[in-house]
Phi, psi and omega in degrees: 000117180259145181225154167228153181241127178238109178272132188240131179150121179294333177297334174291315181298323182280356178079014180282339177223134177268131187280073179288333183299321182296320179298316178300313179297319177304312181300316183295316179296321176298321175296334181270356182081017180262125187272121170278118184268332187196143173235132178234147176241128184233142180283183183277071181226119184309300186298314181291325175292319183297317179297321180294320179294315174307313183293323181288318181298320180294328186271332193240161175278324179222136180245129176252137169247150178228120175095162175083028178252006183281196188265354187281174184294327181272004171272084193255359190299315183304311182288317184287327178291322175299318173300313184290326180274348186068031184242120177293158179255153178226156180274127182262114182300319177302313178292324176303312177303316179301317177297318180297315179296321178300309178290317176304316184291344180252008179066027179256149176287134176270109181273155180301328184293329180297330185286351174304330188286351180267357181274127183232162181293143178286339172242090185141206187196168174275156176251119188303132179240089179292344185250013179198182188265335184267112175291159168284165185228138179240119177251138175225123176195136176051041172088353183256145183232133174233140179231119181257125179241147179291159185278325180300127181303326177294341172263322185299312185303304181299321179293323178295314183291314188271336179248306189289312183299308177304323181292314182292322177306319180294341186248352187268357176077016176080000178297147177222155176240125178234147175229153169225135183256128175260126184258133187228141177227165180063024177208132183287161183298316185298321180291320176296318177296318183293330180282336186237015190297329176289331175290333179286348181279355182283146177270327181207100013272156173266155175235121180227130181271145173224122182281129178240180183286106176077012179200173175229143178244139169249124178258116181260116189236129178233147173242131183206185188277347180206165180296319179301313182296322180292316181292333174292335173280331184281323187308306182295333178287321181295318181299326181289318178298322177296318182296324183279325187256345173057229189287355173292341179279119184247342182190180180226153173056247191264003182279115181284172181304313181296330176292317179296320180299314180295316179300316178292323175297320177295320179295323182271002178057044180252139174250164193220146170219158185230145168232106190244144170244275188296338183272352168059026178096005183295322178295321177296320179299312184301320182292315185282350170290346184270120179305141181079005181297337184291349175288334188239334185264116190269328180160173181214155178239131166264090181272078189279316181272164177296323183291328175294319180299321181287313189284319189262339181236005174071023176288134183290130180304321179298326179293313178300317179292331179279318187247347181090153181296331179262098184194159174306314189298315182291319172305315180293323179292323177300312182298320180291315182303314180296320177297313180287324181297320185255001177057040181267161175292325186228137172238142178241135177236138177225135173211140184182189181241104187274341179081182010280343177254184176091357182270161176227166175307324182283324181224088184287162173305133180104344176288131181219136171250130174244135177227150177234125181246137167240183181293335183244001183191157179226128179236144180227152180219134177249139179222155171242116183258146178265161173119183180278180183308309180301319181298311184300317175296315181297315179298321178295319178286332177295318179295317179298321182289319179300316178294323174302305184302316180296320179295313182290329180296339178282340181266341185278000000 
């Protein structure tokens, strides 16, 4: 069963709203074994929406629209979808009564435009929306299915779960698609792909690489008649990836690098503290975003100014004068100072130039030093990152987390 998704709304094209509904729908369809071939976003324009729907209806077995079912003039999905499917609409008296009762009980005037929401396909039905006034709509004609869902997530989600999923499950033959994501650090995308390229030739399960900031993900996807059968296809492939990539595999599915680091610190019974300059506490934030991080994270200092580095973390003023705040020596001193200040097992120090200004030929924008200190050693690494300020800061914390992960992996 092939599907296409058409999200409707000029606000989506303008970036005023992020289309999280389409991602939610894609995951739900994968669990049902329905393959999404394309996602399209169209503004509130009759001609462009009609053209997109005609194309999707021709290509897919089931077409989903998201948004544009309300009562206002720019809510055009209902009428355009009826035109594209060749299915007239009829006024549903039960929905009309519910709308009148809804507005009347609140002392609100019921406008004629509000009653547009009571029109449903003559070949199909309404999908109950307990959280809003506009029902979802199901069109069925000539072997084609179209399902229109409202845009507000609080309405979209319950209709998808309670109405759409049971309906599609009854028609999809019980097939399901399952995926597992293998997360890899300290290895580039090209190297990862070279190690598993023969596995990527398989049709079921498939193996696909995705480059992320400072790491690589391998998505292993299988289609089968049941969840258990799909997972049985995935498992040996994941085991083979582990065998080939070894300790570079740090986690699976939705566990981020900071989650893996916290988990490993807990397993090793180690504690952590941070001393950050250019990252402004981002490393500490990422760590404390992980539930249970208080078991291992003792605290952090944002030593942004040189004086703060001296006063709060014990960096020698002479060291800053001799080497500059952005240097191996200062990064190491920040790491040592954080460890001593909080009496932790491990200290991390980060200092650099995040930009867009402040760079020099010797220390350009993007140069960052990260250091890790333990009771018996201090190690530092310098990198020059490309990108805007936010990118540089994120990449710097990713490197620090990767170094932490590698260190703790030796202790577990």
